[in-house]
C-alpha positions, 0 to 999 in steps of 0.5 A, a space after each residue: 133496132 127493129 129487124 122485122 115488121 109487118 108493114 101497112 099497105 100504104 108503106 112503099 117499102 113493103 111493095 114489091 119492086 118499089 120497096 127495092 128501089 126506095 130502100 135497098 142500100 146497095 141499089 141506092 148507092 149505085 144509083 147515087 154514084 151513077 148520078 154523081 158520075 153523070 153530073 161530073 161528066 156533063 160538067 166536064 163535057 161542058 168545058 171540053 166541048 164549049 160549042 153550041 153543038 154540045 147537046 149533052 151538058 144542056 140536056 142533062 142539067 136543063 132537060 133532065 135534072 131540072 124538069 124531071 128530077 125537080 118539078 115532077 118529083 117534088 109534086 109527087 114523091 117529095 124531095 127524092 132528088 135531094 136524096 140522090 143529089 151529087 152534092 149531098 152524096 159527096 157531102 156525107 163523106 166530107 162531113 164525116 172526115 171534115 172539121 165538123 165546126 158549127 156553122 155561124 148563125 149569119 150563114 145558117 140561114 135558108 134565106 141565103 140559098 133562096 136569094 142566090 136562086 132568086 137573083 143569081 139565077 132567075 134575075 140573070 135568066 130574064 136579063 140575059 136569056 142565053 147566058 145560062 144556055 151555053 155549055 160552058 156557062 152551065 158547067 161553070 155555074 155547077 162547078 162554082 156550086 160544087 166548090 162551095 158545097 165541098 168547102 162547106 161540107 168539109 168545114 161545117 157539121 150536119 150537112 150545113 150546105 144542104 140546109 142553108 146554102 144550097 139554092 135548090 135545097 132552099 125551095 125543095 123543103 117548101 114545095 115537097 109538101 104538095 106531094 103524096 108521101 111521108 117518111 115516119 116510123 111505126 109507133 109500136 116498134 119505136 115505143 121500146 127503142 133504146 138505140 135510136 139507130 135511125 137518128 144515128 144514121 141520119 147525116 142531117 142530125 134528124 130524128 125520124 121518129 118525131 116526124 109524125 108528131 111534128 107533122 113535119 119532116 124538117 130538112 129530111 132529103 129522103 136519102 133513106 139511110 135511116 131506113 137501112 138502119 132500122 126496119 121500123 122506118 116507113 115511107 108511106 103513100 098519103 093523101 096529096 098535101 096531107 101535111 098542109 091540112 094539119 098544124 106544124 111549125 111554119 118556116 118563114 123561108 118556106 113561105 117566101 120561097 113559095 111566093 118568090 118562085 111563083 113570081 119568078 117562074 109562073 107569073 113572069 113566064 106568063 107575062 114574058 113567054 106566054 103573053 109575049 107571044 101575043 099580037 098585042 105584046 107592045 100594049 102590056 105595061 112591062 113592054 111599054 116600060 121597057 120601050 120608055 127606058 130604051 128611048 134614052 138608055 142603051 141597055 146593050 144586050 140586056 133583054 129589057 122586056 124580060 127584065 121589066 116583066 120579071 120586075 112587075 111580076 115580083 112587084 105584083 106577087 109581093 103586093 098581092 100576097 102581103 096586102 091580101 094577107 094583111 086584110 085577111 088578118 084584120 078580118 080574122 082578128 089574128 096576128 098578121 105574122 101568124 096569118 101570113 105564115 100559116 096561110 102562105 103554104 096554100 100557094 105551094 101548088 101554083 108553081 109546082 103543079 102549074 109547072 107541070 104544064 110547061 114540063 110535060 109540054 116541053 118533054 114532047 117539044 124538046 126535052 125527050 129529043 135533047 136528052 136522047 141526042 145528048 147521050 148519043 153525042 157524049 157516048 158516041 152511040 151508034 144511034 140516029 138522032 131523035 126527032 122531037 115528039 111533037 111540034 107547036 102545031 099539034 093541038 093535043 099539046 093544049 091538054 096539058 094546060 089543065 095543070 094550070 087550072 088544077 094548080 089554083 083549084 088545089 091551092 084554093 082547097 089547101 087555103 080552106 084547110 089552112 084557114 080552118 087552123 086559125 082561131 076565128 069565127 066561121 063568118 070571119 073566115 069566109 069573108 077573109 078567104 078571098 083576101 088571103 087567096 089574092 095571089 091564087 086569084 091573081 094566078 087564076 086570072 092570068 091564066 084566063 086572061 092569057 087565053 082571052 088575049 090569044 083567042 081575041 088577038 092571036 099570036 104574034 108573027 115572026 117569033 114574038 118578043 124574041 124576034 124583037 129582042 134580036 132586032 133591037 140588038 141588031 139595031 144597036 150593033 148597026 148604030 155602033 158600026 155607023 158611029 165607028 165609021 163616022 169616027 174613022 171618017 
């Protein structure tokens, strides 16, 4: 164990204030306990006050935890939210007191958490847009996840829930590579170490002194327990996405998380929420498909346009990435699987940086006021409710669309760096580049196409596809009333 060390300028632990925030064990414990208490209160409040007037539960989970603790931090500091996650907080204690059994291979699979997030959240979200937006449904979702987490932590060893079953943990490991920080150790101090205190302190059974050599932090959640055990641990500021320009052992779940989340969030929202507000919404293939099936199938309350926008987005994304990588592998004369999982990491910025456009814009439109008003309501604060900081009429909000363009530009840069890691001729790499980047090009094209559509045709009046969906539901209700009256007659 090292008790004192001369820290480099890039080491956050050596910077006043930041070093305290990221390293001090007492402060971190209080922070984790506070987040855990806030999590429990928001969840409980969702069951107690299950009316639409409940601003607190939705404000905490969907306006604070998701956009700010996930999207913003993943693209900057990395997985720091995992370090203060309520589930991880209780998991460290339950794992110590639990049965510590080894998780079966069929469960020790990060694809489980990824598929749960993909189907149980995003598919349901687009089919039933209001389902997760009620306080009680929000509280119920996190209660179920909490129960699963508690059972898993108690039964299995080494924080198994975080590594395999957590829907969020399945994607944070992949997207965090875009950030500009890394946790490692000082080589000189570690060279003579015989106690390995940093590894002993890790609840995830990781070895921080191997991170730099592997160019990978593996399943590290940045809980900072290792930093409290030994001064040789460092948390450094690096060049953005630095690890993506070097070799490391790829994980299949990481690449598929990047592809599926890009399709489920970035592309589907581009189809459904962006183009869905245009004046020619009825002309798009997902809308036409929805109308075709609606003509002879009663979907009830399902948002059919959302369902088919999601389906087409995933189909386009998978075909574009898989076929593009296949052609690239042929050109490069490199094994397809190696090509796919080496170059697939270049897709990381598409959602995590592009998503900042939505998050920052909605901070001014909704998030800030929803969070403040939620706290005012839940804690009975003697403060007036806060008005939104902006409206959609404010043209300055468009400046945040720059993140969409920054996303594909940075993805192209990473693709250049990743393709250099493959053994092939320079000419072949140049020719293969646009095929390997097919998904990035598709994302870029969608952004320009959306701008063209609104500039040419304008926005749809009366609320766009949301109004049409409400009208469709009203028509179904009216039809049911007519049928009931005819039956009674």
